[in-house]
Every structure is written in structure tokens, then in C-alpha cells.
C-alpha positions as CSV (number, residue, x, y, z in Angstrom):
1,M,0.0,-0.2,0.3
2,A,3.2,2.3,0.2
3,V,3.5,2.1,-2.9
4,A,-0.1,4.0,-4.0
5,E,0.6,6.3,-1.5
6,P,2.5,9.4,-3.7
7,A,-0.3,9.5,-6.0
8,L,-3.1,6.9,-6.5
9,T,-4.2,7.5,-3.0
10,P,-4.4,11.1,-2.9
11,A,-6.1,10.8,-6.4
12,L,-9.1,8.3,-4.7
13,R,-9.5,10.5,-1.9
14,R,-10.1,13.6,-4.7
15,T,-12.8,11.2,-6.5
16,P,-16.5,12.0,-5.7
17,T,-18.5,10.1,-4.6
18,D,-21.2,10.5,-7.3
19,T,-18.7,9.9,-10.2
20,P,-21.2,8.0,-12.9
21,V,-19.3,4.3,-14.0
22,V,-18.1,5.6,-17.0
23,A,-15.9,8.1,-15.6
24,G,-15.1,5.9,-12.9
25,I,-11.9,3.9,-11.6
26,V,-11.3,1.0,-13.9
27,A,-9.2,-2.1,-11.8
28,D,-9.7,-5.4,-14.0
29,G,-8.5,-7.5,-11.3
30,F,-10.3,-8.4,-7.9
31,S,-7.4,-7.6,-5.7
32,C,-6.8,-4.3,-7.2
33,Q,-10.7,-3.3,-6.6
34,T,-10.5,-4.8,-3.3
35,Q,-7.4,-2.3,-2.5
36,I,-8.9,0.2,-3.9
37,A,-12.1,0.1,-1.7
38,H,-9.3,-0.1,0.7
39,L,-7.6,3.0,0.4
40,Q,-10.6,4.7,-0.6
41,D,-12.8,7.1,2.1
42,G,-16.3,5.7,0.5
43,G,-15.6,7.1,-2.8
44,P,-17.4,5.2,-6.1
45,P,-16.2,1.1,-6.3
46,A,-13.4,0.5,-9.3
47,R,-14.9,-1.3,-12.0
48,H,-14.3,-3.9,-14.4
49,L,-13.5,-2.6,-17.8
50,A,-16.6,-5.0,-19.3
51,E,-18.7,-3.1,-16.7
52,V,-17.3,0.5,-18.1
53,I,-18.2,-0.7,-21.4
54,D,-21.3,-2.1,-20.7
55,A,-22.2,0.9,-19.0
56,A,-21.4,3.5,-21.9
57,M,-23.3,1.4,-24.3
58,G,-26.3,1.4,-21.7
59,S,-26.7,-2.5,-22.4
60,N,-27.2,-3.2,-19.0
61,L,-26.1,-6.6,-19.4
62,M,-24.0,-6.6,-16.0
63,H,-27.3,-5.7,-14.3
64,P,-30.1,-6.7,-16.1
65,S,-33.6,-6.0,-14.4
66,E,-36.6,-8.4,-14.3
67,E,-38.4,-6.8,-17.5
68,D,-34.9,-7.6,-19.2
69,T,-34.5,-11.7,-18.3
70,P,-36.5,-13.8,-20.7
């Protein structure tokens, strides 16, 4: 975690809590997402690239509603 202190941690703390998914933090690995969650002070969660693309396309395949399921 000491490696993150010079740049990553301050940037994470400056990220607004209402940052949309398409403009948020991208981290494909589970361990990276977990470490970012530990470094943040209530900021938006890190998302997998597939989730960001899904949100940008508006397809909502990652989180279908009951209407979307066959």
C-alpha cells in the first residue's frame, strides 16, 4: 500500500462519491478492486472494464432488470 501513497491514494480521495461508472475508476483484477476499496474514503467502487463498456453502451447486460430476463 505504501506504493500507492504518492499518487494513487490522493487521487482516489479526490474522486467524488457520485462519479458515474463511465468516468470512474477502472481496475480489472479483484485484488486491485479490493485494495482500491481499502484506500478510498467512501468513493465510487472500482469497476471492471466490461462493466464500464456495458454502462457506456447503455446495454445494462451486467445488471439486467427483471424485465430484461427471458
